[in-house]
N, C-alpha and C positions, 0 to 999 in steps of 0.2 A: 349849529343846530342843537336845539334842546332835546334831551332824552327824557323818557318817562321813568322816574325813579322806581315805580311800582312794577315795571316790566322786567321780568327775569330773562337772561340770555339763555340760549339753547345750551344744554349740558354737553360736555365732551363725552363721546362714547367710542370706545375701541373694543376689539375682541381679543380673547386669549387664543392665539394662533394654535397652540397645542391642542386645546379643547376642540377647536373647529376641525382640525385634521382628524382627531379621533372620532368626532361626530360624523364626518364625511365617510370614513371607513365603515362605521356602524350602519349608516344609511344605505350604502351600496350593498352590504351584506343582507340587510333586512329586505331591501327591494328585490334582490336576486332570489332570495328564499320565497318571498311573496309570489313572484311570477312563476317560479318553478311549481309551487303548490297549486296555484291557479291553473296552470297548464295541465298539471297532473289530474286535477279534478275534472277538466274538460275531457281529457283522453279517456279516463276511466269511468265517466258519467257518474261520479260519486258525489255525495253531499259535501259541501265545502265546510272547512273548519272556520269557525268565527270566534272572535275574542269574547267568549261568554262571561269572562270576568268583569266586563263592562256591561252593566245592566241595560244600557241603551240598545245593545245588539244581542241580548240573551234569548229572545223569542225564537221558536222553531222556524219562523218565516225567514229569518236571516240565514239559518243553517241550511235550509233546503233550497236556497236560491244562490247558485255560485256567483253570479254577478253582483248580488247584494253583498254577499260575504267578502268578495274582493273589494268592493267599494268601502265597506266598513274597515277592513284591515288596512287598506291604503290610507284612509283617513287617519287612523290611529298612528300609523307609521309616520306620516307627515306632522302630526300633532306633537309626537315625541321629538321630532327633529327641530321643530320651532321652539319647544320648551328647552331643548338642549342649547340652541342658539341664544336664547334669553339668559341661560345660565353662564354662557361664555362671555357675556358682556362685561367689560371692565369700565365701571363708572362709579359715582357715588352711590351710597346705599338707597337714597330715595329714587334716583333715576333707574336703578336696577329693579326696584320694587315696581315702579310704574311700567317698565317694560314687561316684567313677568305678568302683571295684571292685564296689560293690553293683549298679550299672547293668549292668556287664559280666556279672555272674552272672545277673541277671534276663534279659537279652537272650539269653544262651547257653541258659538253661533254657526260655525261651518260644518258641524256634524251632519252627516247624511240622514240621520234620524229626524232631523228638524224639518225636512222638506218632503212633500207628499210623493213626488216622483222617484225619490231615492230611499223612501222608508218602506222596506219590504213588509213589515208588519201591518202598517196602515193600509197599504195596497191590498194585502191579503184580506184584511177585515172589510174593506170596501167591496171586494168580490163576494165574500161570505154573506154580507148583509144586503147585497144587491143595491149598494150605494147609499143605504140608509145611514151608515156611519158618517159619510161625507155630508149628508143633509143635516144631521144633528150637529156635526162639527161647525157647519156654517151658522147654525142657530146660536151655538155657544159663542162663536166669535162676535156675532152682532150684539148679543147680550153683554159681553165684556166690554165691547166698544161703548156701549150706552152707559155702563156703570163706571167706565174710566180705569179699569184695572183687570188684570188676568185673575180668573177665579181659581183660588187654591183649595177651596173646599166648597161644598154645597151650602152656600150662604142662606138658602131658603129654610134650612133646618135650625137656624138660630135666631133668637131675638133677645136683645139685652133687656134684662129684668124678668124675662119669662123662663129661659133655660140656661142663660149665663148671667153672672152678676146677680145671684138670687139670695145671698145671705141677707136675712131680715134685719132691717135698720130703717133710718129716717134721716133726711136732710135737715140739719138743725141751724145751718148758717149758710149764707151765700153772698157773694159780691160779684163784680163783673169778671173776676178771674177764676174763681173756684166755688164749688159747693163742699161743705163739710158734712160728711155722713157719719152718724153714730150708729153702732150695731147693737142689736138686742143681746144682752148677756145670755149665755147658754149654761151658766153655773149659778148656784145660789149665792156664792160669794165671788167678789172680784178683788184683785190687787188694788191697793190704794193709789198707785201711780198709773194713770191712764196711758194708752198706747196710741201713737199717731203714725200712720203710713203716709209717706210722701212719695207717690210714684213718679215715673218719668213724665214730663209734659209732652214728649214727642210721641207718646202712646196713651191709650186710655187705661184707667186704673184697674179694669176688671181682668187684666192678666193675673192679678192677685186674687181673683174671685171668679174663676171660670165655672166649674161645676162644684157641688158640695164636697165631692171626694178629692178634689185637687185644689181646693181654695186655701191659700195661706191666710187670708183674712179670717175665714171661718175657723181654721185651726187655731189661730191666735185667740179668738173669742172663746173657744172651747177650752183653752188652757187657763181661762179665768182672768183675762185682761179686758178692761173696759176699752173697747177699740173704736178708733175713728180713722177715717181715710180722707185725704184731700183729693177731690175729684176735679180735675182741671177742666175748664171751659174749652171748647174747641173754638178758637178765635175766628171771628169773621172780619170783614173789612173795617168795622167800627173799632176794632181793637188792634189794628195793624201797627199802630205807633207805640205799643207798650215796650217797655225796656227790661233789661236784666234786673234793675233795681225794683221795678214794679213786681216782678215775679218773686223777689226776695221779700220786700216789705209788705206788699198787699196780699201775698199768697202764703209763703212759708211761715213768716213771722206771724202773720194774722191767724193762721191756722193754729200755731202753737199757743198764742195767748188766748184764743177762743176756747180751746180745749181746757186750758187752765181755768178760764172763767166759768165754764159749764160744770166742771167737776170740782172746783175749789181746791184743786191740787197745787201745792207749791211747786212741784217739779213733775214733768212727765217723761216718759220714754219715747223715742222716736226712731223711725227707720226711713232711710232713703234708698230708692232703687234706681240704679243706672244714673241718668241725669238728675233724677230726684235726689240722689245722694250728694251730687255736687251742689244743687240748690240748697239742700238742708244744711250741709256743712258751711256754706257761705252765710246762710241765715244765722247760724249759731256763732259764727265768727263775728258777724255784725253785732249780735246781742252781747257777746263777750266784750267787744270794744266799748259797749255802752255800760259795762259793769253788771250785766244780767246773765244768769245761768239757769234758764228754766227747764233744760233738759238734763235729766239725771244719767241717762245712758244713750248711746248712739249705736245704731246698726247701719252698716253700709253694705248693700248688696250689689255686686258687680258695678261698683262706682269708681270713678277716677277723681282724685284730688290732684295728683301729680300727672301731667300729660306728657311726660317725657316719652313713654312708650305707648303709642296709640295704635299699634298694629297696622293692618291693611288700610285703615282710614287715613293714615298719614299721607298716602299718595295723592289725596285730594286737596291737601292743604299746603299753600305757600302764600307769599305776600301778594302775588298777582291775583290769585283766586279769591282770597279774602277781601282784598280791596274792591274787586269786582262785585262781590256780594254786598259790600257796604254801599256802593254806588247804586246797585239795583234795588236793594230792599230797605236801606236805612236813611234815605234822604228825609230830613226833618220836615220838609215841605210836602212830601208825598210818600210816606212810608208804605210799604207793601207787605203782604203775607208771604212766607214761604209755604207753598202749597204741600199739604200732607202727602199727596201721592208722589211728589218729586222725591221726598225723603224716603218713602217706602220703597220706591223703585231702586234708589241708590243702594239701600241695604240689601234688597233681593239680589242685585247683580254682584254682590259680594260672594254669592254662591249660585252662579248662573245656571248650572245643570240641574240643581236641586229645586231652586225657587223661581226659575223662569222657564227654561226650555222644556223641562219635564211636563209643565202644564200646557205649553204650546202644543206639544205632541199629543198628550192625552185629551185635552179639550177640543182641539180643532182638527187634527189629522185623524184621530180615532173616534171622535164624537162621544167621548166618555164624560160622565159627570163625576168630578172628584169626590171622594168620600167625605162625610161630614166629620169635621175635626175642629174642636172648639178653639184650639190655640191658633190655627191658621185662619179661623174666622176673625179672631181678635187681630191678627197680624194684618188683615186687609182692611181693618177699620181705622183709617189713618186720621192724623190730626194736623192742623196748620200750626204755624209759629209766627209771631209777629216779627217782621224783618229786623227792627233795631235790636230786639232781644237776641235773636239768632246771630246777627252779625257781631255783637259784643261778645257773645259766647265763643264764637269761632276764634276771634282775635285773642282773647285773654286766656283761652284754655289751649286748644289745639295748635295755634300758631305761636304765641309768645309764652305760654305756661306761666302766666303771671300770678295765679291764685296761690301757688306755694311759696312765693317770694314775700316774706313778712313786710307788711306796710307798702308794698308795691301798688296794690289795687285798692281803689276806693269804691265801696259798695254802700249805697244808701247813706252816703255822707261819712262813712267810717273806713279808716284804713284797716283791712282785715289781716289777720294772722292766725293760721290754722294751729300754730303752737299753743294757742289759748284753749283749744278744745281738749281739755284734760279730763273729761268724763270717761268712764269705762266704755270701750268701743269694741263691738263685734264686727269683724270685717270678713266678708265672704267673696270668693272668686271662683268662677267656673273654669275647669281645666281646659276646655276646648273653645273658649269664648273667642269669637272673631270680632266682637264689637268692643268689649273691654278686656283686653288680654289679661290672663291671670297675673302676670307679672305687674301690670299697671294697677290692678286691684290690691295686690300685696304691697305695693309701694306706699300705701297710706299707713302701713305699720311704721314707716320711717318718718312720718309727719306728725301724727297725733301723739301727744306725750303721755297720755294716761295709761291705765291698766287696759290691755287690749288682748283680743283673741282673734286669730286668723284661721279660717277653715276654708278648704277647697273642696268643691263638689265636682263629680264627674259630669261630662257632657257640656253643652254650650250655654249661651247667654240666657236663654229662656228655659230650655229643658232641664238645665242643671238647677235652676232656682225652683221651678215648679216640679218638685219631686216628693210627693206626700209619703209619709212613713208607711201607710197601709198598703201601698203598692210594692213595697220591699224591693225596690229597683236601685240600680246604680251603686254609688259608694261615695264616701267623703274621707278627707284626710285631716288629721290634726297633729299639732306638735306643741308641747309644753315647754317654752323656753325658760331658762333660769333667770334669776334676778341679778342685778349688778353685784349683789353681795354673795352670789353663788348659792343661794338657797333653792329649795325645790320648787315645783310648779305652783301655779295659781298665786303668784305674788304680785305686788305692785311694781310698776315700772320695769316689766320683764324686758330683757334684751333680746330683740329679734335679729335673726340673721340679716345681712345687708340685702340679699336678693332672694327671690322666690326659689331659684334653683337650689340654693343652700338650704332653705327651709324644707323643700320637698325631700331632699336626701335624708333629713332627720325625721320626717313625718311618719305617721302610722295610718294605715288604711283601715277603714271601717265599712262593713256592708250597710247598705240602706240609705236612709235620708239624713241630711244634715239638720233638718228641722228639729229633731229631738235634741240634738246638741245645743242648738240656739235657744230652744224652749227652756232647757235647764239653765242655761246662762242667764236668760232674761228673767226667770223667776227670782234669781238672786239680786236683781236690780229693781224689782217691782214693789218692794215693801210689804207690809202686812196685808192680811185679807180683811175685807169688810163686806157688808151686806150689799148685794147687787141692787142698783137703782131700778125702780119700778117704772120709770118714765124716761123718755128721751129729753135731751136738752136740760133746761133749768128745772124740769120736774113739775111744772104747773103751767096752766094756760096763761098765767099773768107774768111768767118769767120772761126775761129778755130773749132767751134762745128757745124758741118753740119749733115744733114740727112744721116744716114748710111743705114737704111732700115725702112719700115713701122712698126708700132706697130702691134702685141706684140713682134716682134723680133724673132730671131732664138734660143736664149738661152732658152726661156721658152718652146720651143718645143722639146728640147733634152730629151730623155728618160733615166731613171736610168738604 
């Protein structure tokens, strides 16, 4: 009988007997105390004690209802026991991670706060409002069913181009994959090297341009850089067959050469954010293989070049799952789109209590409208991906980690080698990032050979990046490594510690935003100052690159 080479066998799972015995003893003690406390509350007719440290059960309605308090406490006791059993598993690292994830999802879904008949707070609100909260909750549910996702914010309060993505600019080029936006200078002079943002294609670019006071794009313009951004098209069925090569050649490389053509600059500076960083680095490696070096400096924000450590996302990746995606999405005869909502839902369930069940309870059980929050509005504005492009990306990054193997991968007809990316590089990672672990971001210091700087910001994948200086929030860390010759800081070819943990031990914490550190670094790569242009694109109605439409353009407004 033939076997399927792509099908993986079930992993071997055993339990640490000593841990299970300790867990059993602790469970009996916890259960005994729980029932003693519950019985005491009944006898004394007193308010129950509830686990107020868990915000799901912090409301007075849980404290004032002994049965609800018992239910919450029993749930938390059982959840701890399940977590303990997951920790007692003896298996390979990926299997253990998958079991932990499954237990986390089960515990998050099983919380009594998620269900009307066991949510004391929601029931109390229904009584207090004479059922109006339930009526509004049903309306909210129907609205979310129609729009295809759970509302995380009051989406009626935002409109792209009206109160998000409002930095003044114009679309000066477009093809089937992207629009190129040029922004109006805010200074009388600009640096001679223009600046290009390459955002992730799995999201829309305006995470970098939410509101005027938290826009990294506007901040960059205000620092005197002639600024451009690549605005990805939200693919529809007509683009379902696009490949990774298309995204590199016809988007990233095309954007670089177009900025050069518009500005007349021999070299530009460029930034890649998340997957945009992987795309940008791949494009630069292709150009380097062709003997071209159009980018003078590179910034990588929460980006991975080395996919050895992919954090929690690793649990979703194996040969069987990737092969299945290739069959489903990348058939040359009938390629399909990866729907944006599928990807968005997967990311939300990485933090199920905060990004899923919290809104189920608030929107539907309590009938509340979530507050207006620009970042969460952006988070709900999902994008599709072409199946062949996505499948190639999964296999060559998360599964096989081919991009860091010199000459292993052919992109746009060239064997790529990140060792050729010898331009000055600024590498940023977020301390609590669950999408791009900070160690994975740091790993790029061991790959690119040029003069580089690594900075770590506080918070997560998005909040760590979008941290404007005026807010005076959070912190960032820096470390100035020595050169191979043992000289002081700010030297060429500095030697970085092998791991992020070693780097962190030597780092220095600074209050506030990493933006100022980056801005100072970028100014040193931007060349001399020149008079700011008076018009977009080629500068005249007869030029090749003329204004197509005002920023933010129509591509970013297309819904998945």
